[in-house]
C-alpha positions as CSV (number, residue, x, y, z in Angstrom):
1,M,104.9,101.9,95.1
2,S,104.1,103.8,98.3
3,R,100.5,104.5,99.3
4,A,101.6,107.8,100.8
5,I,101.5,111.1,98.7
6,N,102.5,114.6,99.7
7,L,100.3,117.1,97.9
8,N,100.4,120.9,97.7
9,L,96.7,121.1,98.5
10,T,94.5,121.7,101.5
11,R,93.1,118.8,103.5
12,S,89.6,119.5,102.1
13,E,90.9,119.6,98.5
14,V,92.6,116.3,99.0
15,E,89.5,114.7,100.6
16,A,87.3,116.0,97.7
17,A,89.6,114.7,95.0
18,V,90.0,111.3,96.7
19,Q,86.2,110.9,97.2
20,K,85.5,112.0,93.6
21,H,87.7,109.2,92.3
22,G,86.4,106.5,94.7
23,A,89.7,106.1,96.6
24,V,89.7,105.5,100.4
25,I,92.0,107.4,102.8
26,S,93.8,105.4,105.5
27,A,95.5,108.5,107.1
28,I,95.7,112.2,106.4
29,E,97.8,115.0,108.1
30,P,98.9,118.5,107.4
31,L,102.4,119.4,106.3
32,F,104.4,122.4,107.5
33,P,104.2,125.2,106.3
34,R,101.6,124.0,103.7
35,G,100.3,120.9,102.0
36,T,98.8,117.6,103.0
37,R,100.2,114.1,103.4
38,V,97.6,111.4,102.5
39,V,98.0,107.6,102.8
40,L,95.5,105.6,100.7
41,K,94.1,102.2,101.5
42,N,95.6,100.5,98.4
43,G,98.4,101.0,95.9
44,D,96.0,101.1,92.9
45,H,94.1,104.1,94.3
46,A,97.4,105.8,95.2
47,A,98.6,105.3,91.6
48,T,95.4,106.8,90.3
49,I,95.5,109.9,92.6
50,R,99.2,110.3,91.7
51,R,98.4,110.4,88.0
52,L,95.4,112.7,88.4
53,L,97.2,115.2,90.8
54,K,100.7,114.9,89.5
55,A,101.0,118.7,89.2
56,Q,100.3,119.1,92.9
57,I,102.7,116.4,94.2
58,I,105.4,117.7,96.5
59,E,108.8,116.1,95.5
60,G,111.6,115.7,98.0
61,L,111.7,116.1,101.7
62,V,108.7,117.6,103.6
63,K,108.3,118.7,107.2
64,R,105.6,116.7,108.8
65,T,103.5,118.1,111.7
66,P,104.5,116.4,115.0
67,P,101.8,114.0,116.3
68,R,99.9,115.3,119.3
69,T,100.4,113.4,122.5
70,V,97.7,112.8,125.0
71,T,98.7,113.3,128.6
72,K,96.7,112.1,131.6
């Protein structure tokens, strides 16, 4: 099972839910036009968050925000 979850929540709502349940975030990014993609450190934590936030999971394709590039 994937450690990545797309949620129809703000970044702060995702961070609060993950912290409340003792999970650890590996990566987090905004989705366009709304939502948040979170990758958790392990599959067990991802399964727990999926179960607890199943009503907020975004199914199907999502549009990810392009990464920012640093130019010198």
